[in-house]
C-alpha positions in Angstrom: -1.4 30.6 114.7 2.1 30.1 114.6 1.3 26.2 113.0 -0.9 27.8 110.6 1.3 29.9 109.7 4.6 26.9 109.5 1.2 25.3 107.6 1.4 27.8 104.6 4.8 28.2 104.4 5.4 23.9 104.0 2.0 24.7 101.6 4.3 27.5 99.5 7.0 25.4 99.4 5.6 22.5 97.2 4.0 24.7 95.0 7.0 26.8 94.3 8.6 23.2 93.7 6.0 21.7 91.7 5.9 24.8 89.4 9.5 24.4 89.1 9.2 20.9 87.8 6.7 21.7 85.4 8.5 23.9 83.9 11.6 22.9 83.9 13.6 20.7 81.8 13.4 16.8 80.6 16.8 15.5 80.4 18.5 13.3 77.7 21.8 12.0 78.4 23.5 10.8 76.1 26.6 8.1 76.3 29.0 8.2 73.3 32.3 7.5 71.6 33.3 10.5 71.5 37.2 9.6 71.4 38.5 6.5 70.6 37.4 3.7 67.4 33.6 4.8 67.4 34.1 8.6 67.2 33.6 9.2 64.1 29.3 7.6 64.2 28.8 8.8 67.5 30.2 12.2 67.2 27.9 12.9 64.5 25.0 10.6 66.3 25.5 13.0 69.2 25.4 16.1 67.4 22.0 14.6 65.1 20.9 14.5 69.0 21.4 18.4 69.4 20.3 19.4 66.1 16.9 18.2 66.8 16.6 19.2 70.5 17.5 22.8 68.6 14.2 22.2 66.4 12.5 20.8 69.4 13.0 23.5 72.0 13.2 26.2 69.2 9.2 25.1 68.8 8.3 25.5 72.3 9.8 22.2 73.6 7.3 18.6 74.7 4.5 19.0 76.7 5.1 22.6 77.9 9.1 21.3 78.8 12.6 22.1 76.9 15.2 19.4 76.6 18.6 19.3 78.0 21.0 17.5 76.0 24.3 15.6 78.6 27.3 13.7 76.7 29.2 11.7 78.6 32.9 10.0 76.4 32.9 6.7 77.1 35.7 6.8 75.1 34.7 3.8 72.9 35.3 1.6 76.4 32.4 -0.1 77.9 34.4 0.2 82.0 34.3 3.8 80.4 30.6 3.8 79.6 29.5 2.1 83.0 30.9 5.2 84.8 29.3 7.7 82.4 26.1 6.3 82.7 26.6 6.3 86.8 27.4 9.5 87.0 24.3 10.1 84.7 21.5 8.3 86.9 22.7 9.6 90.3 24.1 13.1 89.3 23.1 14.2 86.3 19.6 12.2 87.1 18.5 11.7 83.3 14.7 11.1 82.3 15.7 8.9 79.1 19.0 7.7 76.9 19.8 8.6 74.0 23.2 6.6 73.5 26.2 5.8 70.8 26.4 3.7 69.3 29.2 1.8 71.5 27.0 -1.4 72.1 29.5 -2.8 74.7 28.8 0.1 76.6 25.5 0.0 76.3 24.9 -3.2 77.2 27.2 -2.9 80.1 25.3 -0.1 81.6 22.1 -2.1 81.0 21.3 -3.9 83.8 21.9 -0.4 86.0 19.2 1.8 83.3 16.1 -0.9 83.8 16.5 -0.9 88.2 17.0 2.9 87.5 13.4 2.8 85.2 15.1 5.1 82.5 14.2 4.4 78.8 16.4 3.7 76.6 16.6 4.4 72.7 20.5 3.3 71.1 22.6 3.9 68.1 23.5 0.1 69.4 22.1 -3.4 69.2 19.6 -4.4 72.2 20.5 -6.7 75.6 20.0 -9.6 75.4 18.8 -10.1 79.5 15.0 -9.9 79.2 14.7 -7.5 81.7 17.3 -5.4 80.5 15.8 -5.2 77.0 12.6 -4.0 78.9 13.8 -0.9 79.0 16.1 -0.2 75.5 14.7 0.2 72.3 16.8 1.0 68.9 16.9 3.0 65.8 19.8 0.4 64.6 18.3 -1.9 61.3 19.1 -5.8 62.2 22.9 -7.0 62.0 21.5 -9.1 59.0 21.2 -6.5 56.6 23.9 -4.8 55.9 25.5 -8.5 55.1 22.8 -9.6 53.3 22.7 -6.6 51.0 26.6 -6.9 50.0 26.0 -10.6 49.6 23.4 -10.1 47.3 25.4 -7.5 45.4 28.7 -10.6 44.8 25.6 -13.1 44.1 23.7 -10.9 41.5 27.1 -9.0 40.0 30.7 -11.1 40.0 31.8 -14.4 39.8 32.9 -14.2 43.1 31.9 -18.2 44.9 34.7 -17.6 48.3 34.2 -14.5 50.0 36.8 -13.9 53.6 35.3 -11.8 56.6 37.2 -9.9 58.5 35.8 -7.9 61.8 36.6 -6.3 64.8 35.3 -7.9 68.5 32.0 -5.5 69.3 28.7 -7.2 70.3 27.0 -6.0 66.5 30.1 -6.9 64.4 29.5 -10.5 65.8 26.0 -10.7 65.2 27.3 -10.0 60.9 30.2 -12.4 61.2 27.4 -14.6 62.5 25.0 -13.8 59.9 27.4 -14.4 56.9 28.2 -18.2 58.8 25.1 -19.1 58.5 23.4 -17.6 55.5 27.0 -17.9 52.9 25.3 -20.8 51.3 21.8 -18.6 50.7 24.3 -16.6 48.1 26.0 -19.0 45.8 28.9 -18.2 48.9 31.5 -20.3 50.5 33.7 -18.8 53.9 37.1 -18.8 52.5 38.8 -17.5 56.3 37.0 -16.2 58.7 39.3 -13.7 60.7 38.8 -10.7 63.9 41.1 -7.9 64.3 41.5 -5.2 67.3 40.3 -2.0 66.7 44.0 -0.3 66.9 45.7 -3.3 64.5 47.7 -1.4 62.0 48.7 -4.2 59.8 45.7 -6.4 58.2 47.9 -7.8 55.3 48.7 -11.1 57.6 44.7 -12.2 57.6 43.6 -10.9 54.2 46.5 -12.4 52.6 45.5 -15.8 54.1 41.9 -15.4 53.0 43.8 -14.9 49.3 44.9 -18.3 49.2 42.3 -19.9 50.3 40.7 -18.1 47.0 38.5 -15.3 47.9 37.8 -12.8 45.6 36.2 -10.2 48.3 36.5 -9.4 51.5 33.7 -8.6 53.7 35.1 -5.7 56.9 32.6 -5.7 59.2 33.6 -2.9 62.2 34.3 0.9 62.4 37.4 3.2 62.1 40.6 3.6 61.3 40.7 -0.1 60.6 38.9 0.5 57.0 41.4 2.3 55.4 44.4 0.2 56.5 42.6 -3.3 55.5 42.3 -1.0 51.6 46.2 -0.4 52.0 47.4 -3.8 53.0 44.6 -5.0 49.1 46.4 -2.4 47.5 50.8 -3.2 48.9 49.7 -6.4 47.6 48.5 -5.7 45.2 45.6 -8.4 45.2 42.5 -7.9 42.8 40.2 -8.5 46.4 36.8 -5.7 46.5 36.1 -4.8 49.6 33.1 -4.6 51.0 32.1 -2.4 54.2 30.2 -2.2 56.7 28.0 1.2 57.0 30.8 3.8 58.3 30.9 7.9 58.1 31.9 9.0 54.1 34.9 10.8 56.3 35.7 7.3 56.4 35.0 6.1 53.2 36.8 8.2 50.8 40.6 8.3 51.5 39.3 4.2 51.4 38.4 5.0 48.1 41.2 7.1 46.7 43.3 3.3 47.9 41.2 1.0 45.9 39.2 3.1 43.5 36.8 0.7 41.3 37.6 -2.4 44.0 36.0 -0.9 47.0 32.0 -1.0 47.4 29.8 0.2 50.9 26.5 -0.3 52.6 24.5 3.0 52.3 21.9 4.5 54.3 19.3 6.1 52.3 20.4 9.9 53.7 24.0 8.7 52.4 22.3 8.8 49.0 19.2 11.1 49.5 19.4 13.1 46.3 19.4 9.8 44.5 15.5 8.9 46.5 12.5 8.9 44.7 10.1 11.4 46.0 8.3 10.4 48.9 7.6 10.0 52.5 11.4 8.8 53.3 13.1 11.6 51.3 10.5 14.1 53.3 11.5 13.1 56.1 15.2 13.1 55.0 14.7 16.4 53.7 13.1 18.0 56.6 16.0 16.8 58.6 18.9 17.7 56.7 17.6 21.7 56.4 18.6 22.0 59.8 21.9 19.8 59.8 23.4 21.1 56.5 22.2 25.0 58.2 25.0 24.0 61.6 27.5 21.5 59.6 27.6 21.9 56.1 28.5 18.8 53.9 29.0 16.7 57.1 27.6 13.1 57.0 24.3 13.0 57.7 23.8 8.8 57.6 24.0 9.0 62.1 23.3 11.9 63.1 20.0 11.7 61.5 19.6 8.3 63.7 20.0 10.5 66.7 17.5 13.4 65.2 15.1 9.7 64.8 15.7 9.3 68.5 14.8 12.9 69.4 11.3 12.6 67.1 10.4 9.2 68.5 11.2 10.0 72.0 9.0 13.6 71.7 6.2 11.0 70.1 6.4 9.2 72.3 6.4 11.8 75.3 3.4 13.6 74.0 1.2 9.4 73.5 1.7 8.9 76.9 0.9 12.9 77.8 3.8 11.8 80.4 7.8 12.1 81.4 7.7 9.4 83.9 10.3 7.1 82.7 7.9 3.9 82.9 5.1 5.2 80.4 7.7 7.1 78.1 8.6 3.6 77.7 4.7 1.6 77.7 4.7 4.1 74.9 7.5 3.6 73.1 6.2 0.1 72.5 3.0 1.8 70.7 4.6 3.5 67.5 4.2 2.0 64.6 4.5 3.6 61.0 7.0 6.5 62.3 8.8 7.7 59.0 12.2 8.2 60.5 15.8 9.0 58.3 17.1 5.5 58.0 13.2 3.6 57.0 9.8 3.3 59.1 9.7 2.4 62.9 7.2 -0.1 64.0 7.9 -1.0 68.0 5.4 -3.4 70.0 6.2 -5.0 73.3 7.7 -7.8 71.4 9.7 -5.7 69.0 12.2 -2.9 70.4 14.4 -2.9 67.4 11.7 -0.5 65.0 13.5 -1.2 61.3 12.2 -3.9 60.1 12.7 -3.7 56.3 15.7 -3.3 54.7 16.5 0.4 53.9 20.3 0.0 53.0 21.5 0.4 49.3 25.0 -0.7 48.0 27.2 2.4 46.6 30.6 3.5 45.8 32.1 6.3 45.6 33.8 7.4 41.8 35.3 10.5 41.3 34.6 12.2 44.9 30.5 10.9 44.2 28.3 8.9 46.0 27.3 6.7 43.1 24.4 3.8 44.1 25.3 0.2 42.7 22.7 -0.6 40.2 
């Protein structure tokens, strides 16, 4: 009788555990640069994830579970990213990572994430190691798309033939720099200098002045953060007629740059940043579905990086539903079957050999006039 009672207690405990697990939460971990050079974009990405999760949870969650978001600040540093990834894997036991745009940090932690068999949907470039990339997917369009849009503008709308490239040391910036070096001639352009800067540099006038002396009529500024305004002020202070064409960034960074450089300033814009100018259709509908809850919570904050965070959540929810499972390996496999998924940045098409889902260039070139974002025709 005692052993029967003991067995009954064990069975009851197991049933309680099973029930608790079934009614539990799906934990999403975010390693984000909430401080440091990536703070503007990673805060927006994180808030976009949170808004999407609120919408999903308000509708009952996914497959009977609510989603919980766990956020750790990696300070925009690779070493710190490794630390917070370890913490979320071992202590928080997250089910998936939807981490921010600090590529070096995500790449540094990719090995341990793959070993733990946790899928990642990132706002950054993918790892290069095949075993690591197996578990990683990206909402980020190929790096060359941003550079191509700027070079296309120079070729079709200006007489400029020589350009300088000013880039930070991040992996994504280096990919853009490499595209510029390999493809400049395809746009009838010659590089008048390629220089790297540090994200905390307070003056870029030496690099910019050297490019101008070499005949550059424009600078392709590649990288995030306050150095974009630094470069603009340097061009103005040196009295140079050069154009500055910058990477995707938060509009909060661009507005003061536009005040400094005026008609000499152009930037690559994501669809959500120019939503009012888009025609009716699936892309517009996807952006509108996101913008309603985003604006209700965050007003007129730049929607670009937040929209990608929203996309990451919705892609993950779609994968869970396709897999009919929360298990890491099954969700990973389901990511690879998602095609024709209309997001706020573009259409995502994943496959076993393609983990960077956006394959068509979604960007436009834009400027800011009288405080308003305008597409450059």
